[in-house]
C-alpha positions in Angstrom: 136.4 107.7 -63.2 136.3 105.5 -60.1 136.8 101.8 -59.8 134.1 99.8 -58.2 135.8 97.2 -56.0 132.6 95.2 -55.5 132.2 94.5 -59.2 134.1 91.5 -60.4 136.6 92.1 -63.2 136.0 90.4 -66.5 138.6 87.8 -67.3 138.8 86.4 -70.8 138.7 82.6 -71.0 142.3 82.3 -72.3 143.4 84.5 -69.4 141.7 82.2 -66.8 143.5 79.2 -68.4 146.8 81.0 -68.2 146.1 82.0 -64.6 145.2 78.4 -63.6 148.4 77.1 -65.3 150.5 79.7 -63.5 148.8 78.9 -60.2 149.6 75.2 -60.7 153.2 75.9 -61.5 153.6 78.1 -58.5 152.0 75.5 -56.3 154.2 72.8 -57.6 157.3 75.0 -57.0 156.3 75.6 -53.4 155.6 71.9 -52.8 159.0 71.0 -54.3 160.7 73.6 -52.1 159.0 72.2 -49.0 160.2 68.7 -49.9 163.8 70.0 -50.5 163.8 71.6 -47.0 162.5 68.4 -45.4 165.0 66.2 -47.2 167.9 68.6 -46.2 166.7 68.4 -42.6 166.6 64.6 -42.7 170.1 64.4 -44.2 171.5 66.7 -41.5 169.9 64.6 -38.8 171.2 61.4 -40.4 174.7 62.8 -40.4 174.4 63.6 -36.7 173.3 60.1 -35.7 175.8 58.1 -33.6 177.3 54.9 -35.1 175.2 52.5 -33.0 172.0 54.1 -34.4 173.3 54.0 -37.9 174.1 50.3 -37.5 170.5 49.8 -36.3 169.2 51.2 -39.7 171.8 49.3 -41.7 174.2 51.9 -42.8 177.7 53.0 -41.7 179.0 56.5 -41.0 180.6 56.7 -44.5 177.2 56.1 -46.2 175.5 58.5 -43.8 178.1 61.2 -44.7 177.8 60.5 -48.4 174.0 60.8 -48.2 174.2 64.1 -46.1 176.5 65.6 -48.8 173.9 65.1 -51.6 172.5 68.3 -53.1 169.1 69.5 -51.8 167.9 69.4 -55.4 168.7 65.7 -55.5 165.2 64.4 -54.5 164.7 60.6 -54.4 162.2 59.3 -57.0 159.8 58.1 -54.3 159.6 61.6 -52.8 159.0 63.7 -56.0 155.6 65.4 -56.2 
């Protein structure tokens, strides 16, 4: 018995709902990972700024260091997907 690749497979309705739910979960996970990477990069860059630039944005080197040490999973509320 051969499989016809041009013929669509039948998917039961409950399976398509499960697939859509899984697809949404995976998409949310990828978006969240991208946000974590971006925030980690921003925190590293903040830590590397010289004191005169930190003063321009209203923080000191201790605050910049503290922010840079936060976990990548610690996403600010205004950045959550």
